[in-house]
N, C-alpha and C positions, 0 to 999 in steps of 0.2 A: 287095509287090503294086503294080504300076504304077497310076497314077492312073486311067487309062482303065478298067482292069479293076475297080478299086474302085468307080467310078461305076456300072459295069454291075451289080456285086453289090448296090449300094444300090437300083438300080432293080428288080432281081430281088426284093429284100426287100419293096419296096413292092407289087409284084405279088402276092407271097404273102399279104401283109396284105389286099389287096383281095379275093383269092379266099376267104380265111377269112371276110371280111365277108359275102360272098355266101352262104356256108354258114350263117352264123347268121341272116341275113335270111330265108333259105328256111325255117329251122327255126322261127322265130317265125311266119311266114306259115302254115306247115303245121299247127303246133300249134293256132293259133286257128281255122283251117279245120276241123280235127278237132273243136274245141270247139263251133263253131257248127252243125256238121252231125251231131254225135254219132258221128263216124267213128272207131271203135276201131282199125281197120286203119291209118289214117293216123297216129293217135297213136302206135301201136306203131312205125311207120316212123321217126318223129322220135326216139323213145327209142333205137332201134338205130343211127341215123345219127349220134348224138352222138359216137361214137368217131372219126368223121372230123374233127370239130372239135378233139378232143383231139390227134389226129395233127398237124393244122395248127399248133396252138400249139407243139408240140414241134419241128416243123420250123423255125418262125420263130425260136424261142429258140436252136436249134442254129446257125442261119445267123447270127443276130445275135452270138452269143458267139464264133463263129469269126472274124467280121470284127473284133471287138474284139481278139482275141488276135493275129491276123495283121497287122493294119494299125495298131492302137493309135490310132484316130481321135481328133481333138480338135475342140472348138468345134462348128460346125454338123453335121459328119459324126457326131460322137459323139451329138449330140441325136437325129439321125434313127435311129441304131441303138438307142439306149436307149429311145426312144419306141416303136419297133416291139416291143421286148422287153417293155416294161411293158404296152402296150396290148393285146398278144396275150393276156395273162392276163385282162384284162377281157373280151375277146371270148370266151374259153373259158368264162368264168362266165356270159356271156349265153347261150351254147349250153346250159349246165347249166340255166339258168332255163327255157329253152324246153322242154327235155326233162322238167323237173319239171312244167311245165304239161301236157305230153302225158301224163305218168303220172297226173295228176289226172283228165284227160279219160277215161282208161281206166276209172277208178273211177266217174266220174259217168255214163258211158254205160250202166252197168249199172242205173242208177236212173231212167232216163228223161231227157227233155230238161228242163234247168233253166229256170225262168221269169224269173229275175233275171239277164239277160245283156246287155241292150242297152248299158249303160254300160261293161261289160267289153270289148265289141267296140270301142267308141269309144276306150277307154284303150289297147287293143292297137294300134290304128292309130297313135296318138300315139307310143307307145313304139317301135314299128317304124320310124316316121319318124325318130325321134331316132337310131336305130342306123344307118339308111341314110345320114343326114346326117353323122354323125361319121366314118364310113368315107370318105365323099366328101371331107370336110374334110381328113383326113389325106392322101388320095391327091393332092389338088390344092393342099395347103399353104395352105388357105383359113382364115385366122384368123377372119374375120367369120362364116363359116358355123359354125365351132366355137363361137363366142360365142352364136349363135342356139340351138344345141343346149343349151347350158348354161341359157339363159333359158327354154327350153321345159320344163325339168324341173319348174318350179313348176306348170305345167298338169297334168302327169302326177300329181304329188303331190296336187293338188286333186281330180282324178278318183278317186284311191284313197280319199280321205276321203269323197267322195260315195257310192262303192260300199259302203264300210264302213257308212255311215249307212243305206243301203238295206237291207243285210243285217240290221242291228240291228232295223230296223222290221219286216222279214219275220219275224224270230224272235219278235217280240212280237205278231204277228197270227195269224190262223187260216189262212193260206195253206197249200198242200199241201207246200211245201218242208220237208224234215226238217232237223234240226240238222246232221247230218254233211254234207249237201249244201251248206248255207249256209257251213260252215267251209271246204269245198273251194273254193267260189267266192271266198271271202275270200283263200285262199291263192293262187289264180290271180292275183287283183288284186295281191297282195303281190309275186309273182314279176315281174309287169309293172312294178311300181314299181322293183324292183331292176334290171331291164333298163335303165330310164331312168337310174338312178344310174351304172351301168357305162358307158353312152353318154356321160354327163357326164365321167367319168374319162378316157375316150378323147379327148374334145374338149379337156380340160385338158392332156393330154399333147401334143396337136397344137399347141396354143398354145406350149407349152414348146419343142417341136421347132423352131418358127420364130423365137422370140425369147429363149429361155432362161429364160422366166418361168413359174413354176408356183405357182398360187394366190397371185398378186400378189407373189411373191418371186423376185428375180433369182438364178438358180442358176449358169448357164453363159453 
């Protein structure tokens, strides 16, 4: 494969990655809109559209593996291809988390509007921001942005702890929330925490893509 063609294929791979990023960003946004508005129809849409995220992952994996077999890239080129390959898996899992949130919204919507939700909305915005930033970091080869994504994970983790404490207090009080609803809310918060974790993974792979360092270890 000529160098010019290979460069074009690498750029195409980046484009596919960005498009997959847009899919998962929209999935998070819609799942939380469904949560905030009790919109079962929108939640169902998120669940059904998860298949498109899965297809995107398979397309990126196929593209990356084809480039590896045909071109046998080394050094920087190999890092780009392997980063797209690994990060696509994390993006697919983010899509799964968004779909899982939507599935919980379908159950919650049958029981009325939850009263313990303000912190969850704040956490969702923070997690979605991490996802958007990690995709942008990969697209722009921006190590500093990737590092900020990693740093922001502590904030999302702290929000999860706050929500967990709120739910524990709710279970101990006489508010109208039932146990099942409180557990569903806790699960939504847990899915948001996992979304943050996967965004961190993508950011770490982006740093590796640029300098060959993964978790402070020089690999390539």
